[in-house]
N, C-alpha and C positions, 0 to 999 in steps of 0.2 A: 067532701072535702074543699080546699081553696085550689080554684083554676092552678094556681104554680104549680102547688103539689101533687095536683092530678099531670101532672104534664111530666115534673121530674122523676112520680112512679112510672108512667108511659115509659119515657128513656130506660131508666132502669130497668123494668120489662123486658125491651127490647133489647139492651146489652147484655143480659142474662140467656136470654133466648137463643137457639139455635134455628137455624133456618134450614127445614131436613124439605127432602123428596125436590128439590127443584133439579129439574132437566134445563140440562144446557140449550140455548138457544142461538139458530144461527142470525145471533143479532150483533153486532159492532154497537157499543156507546162508552164515545170518548171523552175522559174529562179532562184534557189538555189539549192546546194545537198539537204536541205533537205523540200523545197519546200514552207521556210518559206520568207511572202514578204518585212518582217522586215529585212531578209537580202541577197537584191539581187545583184549576182555576176555570173552572166551571159548576155552573149549575143544570141537573136534568132537569129535563123536563119530557114526561112521556105523555104522547096524545094519542087518545085513538078510541074507538069506540068500545065498549061493555063486553068483556070476555075474551078479549082479545090476546090476554098475555100482559098486557103491561106489568101489574105486580110480580107474578113471576121473574119478569125481566129483573128487576128493581132488585129482587131478593135474589136470583143469579149476579147479578152487580156487587151485589154487597157483600157476597159470600168469597165473590175474589177480592174484593178490598179486604176482608178480613187477615186471609193469609199477606196483605201487605203491610197493613197499616193496623194500630190498636183501634179494637174495636170498639173503645169512648171518644174516640173523630168520625164517626158514625149515625149517623140519628134517621132511623124511619117511623114515620111519624101517620098512622092511617085515621086519615079523619071523619072515618063510619065507623069508628070505635066507641060502642055503646056509654062507656066508661066517659065522655065529652059532652053527654047529654044529659040535660040541658046543660047549656055551659056559659058561663058570664064570660063580656070582656077580660082578653090580659096584658096588664097592665106590665107594658116594658119602657123602665127607663121614662114613666111620664106620659106614655104614648098609648092612646086601647088600642089593643089589634081583636079585630074579630074573628072570627075561626070561617070558613066556608066549609062546612062538613062536605063535600064533595070531591077536595082537595087532597092528594097524598103526596109527602116532599121526601126528600131525598136529601140531608143535608151532610155536607163533608168539609169538615175542617183542614 
């Protein structure tokens, strides 16, 4: 499967998948200056040691966002997904993008 098609499949799988068994954490992740979900203007990066709850904090945030905005505007890509290996560079508008497999992204449009 070509890289572009693979990413499309991973994104569609995410949009169709319901994230369950997520316990709310005592953590606030602000996506805008005023915390207004109708004015999302931040990229969120969660940094920490392994097994400290970063992924489930993102899952919790995703579940809260899905209540307010269209799921198609939220994308989570786990770059440790086995389907991504081996992967060739992704060509985006003529630029090559190389995937760093230890990164996990939450992209909110």
